[in-house]
C-alpha positions in Angstrom: -123.8 131.3 -40.2 -124.5 127.7 -41.2 -121.5 125.6 -42.4 -121.5 122.1 -43.8 -118.7 119.5 -43.3 -118.7 116.1 -45.0 -116.4 113.0 -44.6 -116.6 109.4 -45.9 -115.4 106.0 -44.7 -115.3 102.7 -46.6 -115.5 99.3 -45.1 -112.8 96.6 -44.8 -114.4 94.9 -47.8 -114.1 97.8 -50.2 -111.6 96.8 -52.9 -109.1 99.6 -52.1 -109.2 98.7 -48.4 -108.8 95.1 -49.1 -105.6 96.0 -51.1 -104.4 98.1 -48.1 -105.0 95.2 -45.8 -103.1 92.8 -48.0 -100.1 95.2 -48.3 -100.1 95.8 -44.5 -100.4 92.1 -43.7 -97.3 91.4 -45.8 -95.5 94.2 -44.1 -96.5 92.8 -40.7 -95.2 89.3 -41.5 -91.8 90.7 -42.6 -91.5 92.8 -39.5 -92.5 89.8 -37.3 -89.6 87.8 -38.8 -87.1 90.6 -39.2 -87.9 94.0 -37.6 -85.4 95.9 -39.8 -87.1 94.8 -43.1 -87.6 97.5 -45.7 -90.9 97.1 -47.3 -92.8 99.1 -50.0 -95.6 96.8 -51.0 -98.4 97.6 -53.5 -101.4 95.4 -54.2 -104.0 95.3 -56.9 -107.2 93.3 -56.6 -109.8 92.5 -59.3 -112.0 89.7 -60.2 -110.3 86.4 -59.3 -106.8 88.0 -59.0 -104.5 89.6 -56.5 -101.3 91.2 -57.8 -98.6 92.1 -55.3 -95.6 94.2 -56.4 -93.0 96.3 -54.7 -89.5 96.5 -53.2 -88.7 94.4 -50.2 -85.3 93.8 -48.5 -84.8 91.7 -45.3 -81.4 91.1 -43.8 -82.3 87.9 -41.8 -80.9 84.8 -43.5 -84.0 82.8 -42.5 -86.6 85.4 -43.4 -89.2 83.9 -45.6 -92.7 85.1 -46.2 -95.3 83.0 -48.0 -97.0 85.9 -49.7 -99.8 83.7 -51.2 -100.6 82.4 -47.7 -100.6 85.9 -46.2 -102.9 87.2 -49.1 -105.4 84.4 -48.7 -105.6 84.9 -44.9 -106.2 88.6 -45.3 -108.9 88.0 -47.9 -110.6 85.4 -45.7 -110.6 87.6 -42.6 -112.6 90.2 -44.4 -115.3 87.7 -45.5 -114.6 86.9 -49.1 -115.0 83.2 -48.6 -117.5 82.2 -51.3 -116.9 81.9 -55.1 -120.3 83.3 -55.8 -119.0 86.7 -54.6 -116.7 86.7 -57.6 -113.7 86.8 -55.4 -112.8 84.4 -52.6 -109.8 83.5 -50.5 -109.3 79.9 -51.7 -109.7 80.3 -55.5 -108.2 83.7 -56.1 -105.0 83.7 -58.2 -102.0 85.4 -56.5 -99.2 86.9 -58.6 -96.1 88.6 -57.3 -93.4 90.9 -58.7 -91.0 91.7 -55.9 -87.6 93.3 -56.1 -85.1 94.5 -53.5 -85.0 98.1 -52.4 -82.9 100.3 -54.7 -79.4 100.6 -53.3 -79.5 104.3 -54.2 -82.4 104.8 -51.8 -81.0 102.3 -49.2 -77.7 104.2 -49.1 -79.3 107.5 -48.0 -81.7 105.7 -45.6 -79.1 103.5 -43.9 -76.6 106.4 -43.4 -78.0 109.9 -43.5 -76.3 112.9 -45.0 -75.7 114.2 -41.6 -74.2 110.9 -40.3 -71.8 110.7 -43.2 -70.5 114.2 -42.5 -69.8 113.4 -38.8 -66.5 112.4 -37.2 -66.3 109.2 -35.2 -66.3 111.3 -32.0 -69.5 113.1 -33.1 -71.2 109.8 -34.0 -70.4 108.4 -30.5 -72.4 111.2 -28.8 -75.8 110.1 -27.5 -77.6 113.1 -29.0 -76.5 112.1 -32.5 -77.6 108.4 -32.4 -80.9 109.2 -34.1 -79.2 111.0 -36.9 -77.9 107.8 -38.4 -80.9 107.0 -40.6 -82.2 109.4 -43.2 -85.7 109.9 -44.4 -86.8 107.3 -47.0 -88.2 110.0 -49.3 -88.9 113.7 -49.6 -92.3 115.1 -48.9 -94.6 116.9 -46.4 -96.8 115.3 -43.8 -99.6 116.6 -41.7 -101.0 115.8 -38.3 -104.2 117.2 -36.8 -106.2 117.2 -33.6 -109.4 119.0 -32.5 -111.3 119.0 -29.3 -114.7 118.5 -31.0 -114.7 114.8 -30.1 -113.3 112.7 -27.2 -110.9 111.1 -29.7 -109.7 114.6 -30.6 -110.7 113.9 -34.2 -113.1 115.8 -36.6 -116.7 114.8 -36.0 -117.7 113.9 -39.6 -114.9 111.3 -40.1 -115.5 109.9 -36.6 -119.1 109.2 -37.3 -118.5 107.8 -40.8 -115.9 105.3 -39.4 -118.4 104.3 -36.7 -121.0 103.5 -39.3 -118.7 101.3 -41.5 -117.3 99.5 -38.4 -120.8 98.8 -37.3 -121.7 97.4 -40.7 -118.9 94.9 -40.4 -119.9 94.0 -36.8 -123.5 93.2 -37.7 -122.5 91.4 -40.8 -120.1 89.1 -39.0 -122.2 88.4 -35.9 -125.3 87.5 -38.1 -127.5 90.4 -37.0 -128.0 91.2 -40.7 -127.0 88.1 -42.4 -127.8 89.4 -45.9 -125.0 92.0 -45.8 -121.8 91.5 -47.9 -118.3 92.9 -47.2 -118.2 96.0 -49.5 -119.7 99.2 -48.1 -119.3 103.0 -47.9 -120.7 105.6 -45.6 -120.7 109.4 -45.7 -121.8 111.9 -43.1 -122.5 115.6 -43.4 -122.7 117.7 -40.3 -123.9 121.3 -39.9 -122.5 123.9 -37.6 -124.9 126.7 -37.0 -123.6 129.0 -34.3 -123.3 126.7 -31.2 -125.7 124.1 -32.7 -124.2 121.0 -34.3 -126.2 118.3 -36.0 -126.2 115.6 -38.7 -127.7 116.9 -41.9 -127.2 113.8 -44.1 -126.1 110.2 -43.9 -125.3 108.2 -47.0 -124.8 104.4 -46.8 -124.2 102.1 -49.8 -123.8 98.5 -48.7 -123.4 95.3 -50.7 -126.2 92.8 -50.0 -127.7 89.5 -50.9 -129.8 89.6 -54.1 -133.1 88.6 -52.6 -133.4 91.4 -50.0 -135.6 94.5 -50.7 -134.2 98.0 -50.6 -137.0 99.0 -48.2 -135.8 96.4 -45.7 -132.2 97.6 -46.1 -133.2 101.2 -45.5 -135.1 100.3 -42.3 -132.2 98.1 -41.0 -129.6 100.7 -41.8 -131.4 103.4 -39.9 -132.3 101.2 -36.9 -129.3 98.8 -36.6 -126.5 101.1 -37.8 -127.2 104.8 -37.8 -129.2 105.0 -34.5 -126.8 102.5 -32.9 -123.7 104.6 -33.3 -124.7 108.2 -34.0 -125.6 110.1 -30.8 -129.3 110.8 -30.7 -128.8 114.4 -29.9 -127.1 114.8 -33.3 -130.0 113.4 -35.3 -133.0 115.6 -36.1 -136.5 115.0 -37.5 -135.3 116.3 -40.9 -131.9 114.5 -41.0 -131.7 113.0 -44.5 -130.9 109.3 -45.1 -129.8 108.1 -48.5 -129.5 104.3 -48.4 -128.2 102.5 -51.5 -129.2 105.6 -53.5 -128.1 103.9 -56.8 -130.5 101.0 -56.2 -129.4 97.4 -55.6 -125.7 96.7 -54.7 -125.2 93.0 -55.3 -122.0 92.9 -57.3 -119.3 94.5 -55.2 -115.8 94.1 -53.8 -113.0 93.3 -56.3 -115.6 91.7 -58.6 -117.3 95.0 -59.0 -114.4 97.4 -58.9 -110.6 97.1 -59.1 -108.8 98.0 -55.8 -105.4 99.5 -55.3 -103.2 100.2 -52.3 -103.1 103.8 -51.1 -106.2 105.1 -52.9 -108.1 106.2 -49.8 -105.7 108.6 -48.2 -108.4 111.1 -47.0 -110.5 108.2 -45.5 -107.3 107.1 -43.7 -106.6 110.5 -42.2 -109.0 113.4 -41.2 -111.8 113.1 -43.8 -110.7 116.2 -45.7 -110.8 118.6 -42.7 -107.2 119.6 -43.2 -104.5 119.4 -46.0 -102.9 116.1 -47.0 -99.3 115.7 -48.2 -100.3 113.1 -50.7 -98.4 110.1 -49.4 -100.3 106.9 -48.7 -99.6 104.7 -45.6 -100.3 101.0 -46.2 -97.5 98.6 -47.2 -94.7 100.9 -46.1 -92.3 100.2 -43.3 -91.6 103.1 -40.8 -88.4 104.3 -42.4 -90.9 105.8 -45.0 -91.8 109.1 -43.5 -94.9 109.2 -45.6 -96.2 106.9 -42.9 -94.2 107.4 -39.7 -93.9 111.2 -39.8 -97.7 111.5 -40.4 -98.2 109.3 -37.3 -95.7 111.5 -35.4 -97.4 114.7 -36.5 -100.7 113.4 -35.2 -98.9 112.5 -31.9 -97.6 116.0 -31.6 -101.0 117.6 -32.5 -102.9 115.4 -30.1 -100.6 116.2 -27.2 -100.9 120.0 -28.0 -104.7 119.8 -27.8 -104.7 117.5 -24.8 -102.4 119.9 -23.0 -104.7 122.8 -23.6 -102.3 124.7 -25.8 -104.9 124.9 -28.6 -108.4 123.7 -29.4 -107.3 122.8 -32.9 -103.8 122.1 -34.0 -102.3 121.3 -37.4 -98.7 120.1 -37.5 -96.8 120.1 -40.9 -93.4 118.5 -41.2 -91.3 118.1 -44.3 -88.2 116.0 -45.3 -85.5 115.6 -47.9 -84.6 112.1 -48.9 -81.5 110.8 -47.1 -81.5 113.5 -44.4 -82.4 112.8 -40.8 -83.6 116.2 -39.7 -86.8 117.7 -41.1 -86.3 120.6 -43.4 -89.2 122.4 -41.9 -91.9 122.2 -39.2 -94.8 124.5 -38.4 -97.8 124.5 -36.1 -101.1 126.2 -37.0 -103.7 126.6 -34.3 -106.3 128.5 -36.4 -106.4 131.2 -33.8 -107.2 128.9 -30.9 -103.8 128.8 -29.4 -103.1 129.7 -25.8 -99.7 131.0 -27.1 -98.7 132.4 -30.5 -98.1 129.6 -33.1 -94.4 130.5 -33.3 -94.0 129.9 -29.5 -95.9 126.6 -29.8 -93.7 125.5 -32.6 -90.7 126.3 -30.4 -92.2 124.1 -27.7 -92.6 121.3 -30.1 -89.0 121.5 -31.2 -87.9 121.1 -27.5 -90.3 118.2 -26.7 -90.4 116.2 -29.9 -87.7 114.7 -32.1 -88.9 114.2 -35.6 -85.8 112.4 -37.0 -86.9 109.0 -38.5 -85.0 106.9 -36.0 -86.3 108.9 -33.1 -89.9 108.6 -34.4 -89.4 104.8 -34.7 -88.1 104.6 -31.1 -90.6 106.9 -29.5 -93.6 105.1 -31.1 -92.1 101.6 -31.1 -92.9 101.2 -34.8 -90.8 98.1 -35.8 -93.7 95.8 -34.7 -96.4 94.0 -36.7 -99.2 96.4 -35.9 -100.1 97.6 -39.3 -102.8 95.3 -40.6 -105.2 96.6 -38.0 -104.7 100.2 -39.4 -105.9 99.2 -42.9 -109.6 100.0 -42.3 -111.6 102.5 -40.2 -108.8 105.2 -40.1 -105.3 105.4 -38.8 -106.2 108.0 -36.2 -108.5 108.4 -33.2 -108.1 104.8 -32.1 -106.5 104.3 -28.7 -104.8 101.0 -29.6 -102.1 102.8 -31.6 -99.0 104.4 -30.0 -99.3 107.7 -31.9 -102.6 108.3 -30.0 -100.9 108.6 -26.6 -101.0 111.9 -24.8 -98.0 111.1 -22.6 -96.3 114.5 -23.3 -99.4 116.6 -22.4 -98.4 117.1 -18.8 -94.9 118.5 -19.7 -96.5 120.8 -22.4 -99.1 122.0 -19.9 -96.3 122.8 -17.4 -94.6 124.9 -20.0 -97.8 126.7 -20.7 -98.3 127.4 -17.0 -94.8 128.7 -16.7 -95.0 130.9 -19.7 -98.2 132.6 -18.5 -97.0 133.5 -15.0 
């Protein structure tokens, strides 16, 4: 039976991704100066304007972030450097509206409900140290892994990200000097029994006004699609829709307003599995919207790497101000080497999903977040949540349980 699966990616110059980059660049600068900073930073970008708003608290007396400087550096890194683009790093206006984190939220985060209920003797026990900090909000988060790609990511989103990353590479190295920063890609794959192939590729890329659409089509197929999509996945009848709306000269924040957190499916698994609804960018790791989603991916990837399942979805849920998750489940879609309940029990023994434990395990109080803003938060080996360092222990548990 033939089944179709589609995912999209957007480039670093897409207005929503530019907003994500600005928010994460501000977060990184606060963490660089004061690792315990609490940051919830939202950005809006439009023609000639960047608006930064949010709640930020930093305990260091000497902590000072020049937000305008950080904004301009982020905009410049993407390639918005000329006023004719309608948006450029040097002339854009930067406005800010920053308050401190609500003391009502801070109280539950700094000292969890469990911690407040402990005696001094209980607080001194090593196993309780990670119970001090509570979750920064309620909510549910999902992590996923699948053996269909070496990155243990779904194939459609993997290919879509390769295309948008390639567009940025050849724009910046001058291979196609007529390209501009804003772009989108979409890939549809077909599974027909054991056969897997690319049915459709859609690319919309901003460009200089004097280039023809025929040339753009030829260049996208030659320099982008065939450069990053394995040839065995392309067929004679694979369909290519290149700038299907016609010319794409006006783009970026000049063509469309951008907001932080508006590309949550692009950031995760391309729609292959559920999403809890929480965005990532601009949030420090006490916000479980971000850190627990990273940890759920870490769990799922280790399960698949250990051979416990071919596909694994991990769902974890929290209550604001509580350290321990209120629930956790694993769904292997019938591919598990053990029943899902048994795998969930294994996860409980090998992974600690309390916020402080997540931060410690993944070393999250570092300025690593700007690089997550484009091309997905998962499937990239430079990030700590992509490690498979617990796979051996899980594999040993599997071996023991089947003998």
